[in-house]
Wavefront OBJ file of the C-alpha trace (Angstrom):
o trace
v 93.987 110.320 107.752
v 90.350 111.220 107.160
v 87.121 109.387 107.854
v 84.530 109.225 105.088
v 81.040 108.809 106.540
v 78.216 107.936 104.139
v 74.587 108.259 105.232
v 71.258 107.639 103.523
v 68.516 110.255 103.907
v 66.093 108.503 101.540
v 63.176 106.411 102.853
v 64.624 103.299 101.123
v 67.395 100.868 102.107
v 70.673 101.470 100.257
v 72.540 98.185 99.622
v 75.706 96.881 97.927
v 77.537 100.139 98.716
v 81.026 100.489 97.219
v 83.173 103.640 97.233
v 86.199 103.980 94.935
v 88.717 106.848 95.043
v 91.219 108.211 92.499
v 93.855 110.931 93.011
v 96.544 112.504 90.754
v 99.526 110.254 89.939
v 101.806 112.237 92.264
v 99.669 111.040 95.188
v 98.553 107.649 96.459
v 95.172 106.970 98.071
v 94.618 104.167 100.569
v 90.979 103.443 101.359
v 90.055 101.023 104.140
v 87.302 98.444 103.848
v 83.828 99.904 104.481
v 82.207 99.233 107.852
v 79.299 97.594 106.002
v 77.490 97.260 102.675
v 73.979 98.403 103.604
v 72.842 101.801 104.858
v 69.460 101.994 106.616
v 66.917 104.577 105.420
v 66.089 107.966 106.965
v 69.587 108.671 108.300
v 69.406 105.766 110.765
v 72.934 104.520 110.135
v 76.106 105.067 108.176
v 79.086 103.396 106.547
v 82.532 104.638 107.566
v 85.873 104.277 105.789
v 89.330 105.659 106.471
v 91.075 107.493 103.634
v 94.792 108.214 103.684
v 96.486 110.220 100.928
v 100.255 109.871 100.579
v 102.489 112.252 98.626
v 104.617 110.217 96.188
v 106.622 113.026 94.530
v 108.192 116.071 96.169
v 106.347 118.765 94.259
v 103.271 120.859 94.784
v 100.128 119.190 93.532
v 96.587 120.474 93.541
v 94.547 117.927 95.438
v 91.453 116.737 93.618
v 89.727 113.485 94.431
v 87.515 111.559 92.043
v 84.853 109.449 93.727
v 82.873 106.612 92.197
v 79.959 105.561 94.380
v 78.107 102.341 93.542
v 74.946 101.169 95.304
v 71.529 99.602 94.818
v 68.361 101.387 95.894
v 64.809 100.202 95.236
v 66.253 97.410 93.045
v 68.065 99.861 90.758
v 71.872 99.846 90.445
v 73.275 103.386 90.674
v 76.787 104.605 89.798
v 77.638 108.203 90.708
v 80.876 109.968 89.759
v 81.836 113.054 91.768
v 84.887 115.312 91.849
v 86.016 116.971 95.056
v 88.513 119.789 94.486
v 90.078 122.785 96.240
v 91.058 120.620 99.177
v 93.743 122.171 101.398
v 96.984 120.187 101.296
v 98.918 119.561 104.498
v 102.096 117.545 103.867
l 1 2 3 4 5 6 7 8 9 10 11 12 13 14 15 16 17 18 19 20 21 22 23 24 25 26 27 28 29 30 31 32 33 34 35 36 37 38 39 40 41 42 43 44 45 46 47 48 49 50 51 52 53 54 55 56 57 58 59 60 61 62 63 64 65 66 67 68 69 70 71 72 73 74 75 76 77 78 79 80 81 82 83 84 85 86 87 88 89 90 91
């Protein structure tokens, strides 16, 4: 199990934070509820979530995680899509 910690280094409040995760079909991702919805500015706080990835099929799979990060900053709704790859697999 891993902890995802999200911080905000901007000078503005980040609100309505929502993180979504997708993994290959041979894996299953379980993401806990976030510890909050708002992240204070200037690195003065964070939101934490637990992520557990479960192997569903007994074969080697390259682990890549797709992240969708939704939030509001300065009144503007932002949606960011990121891919995290080359993650070491320990099963």
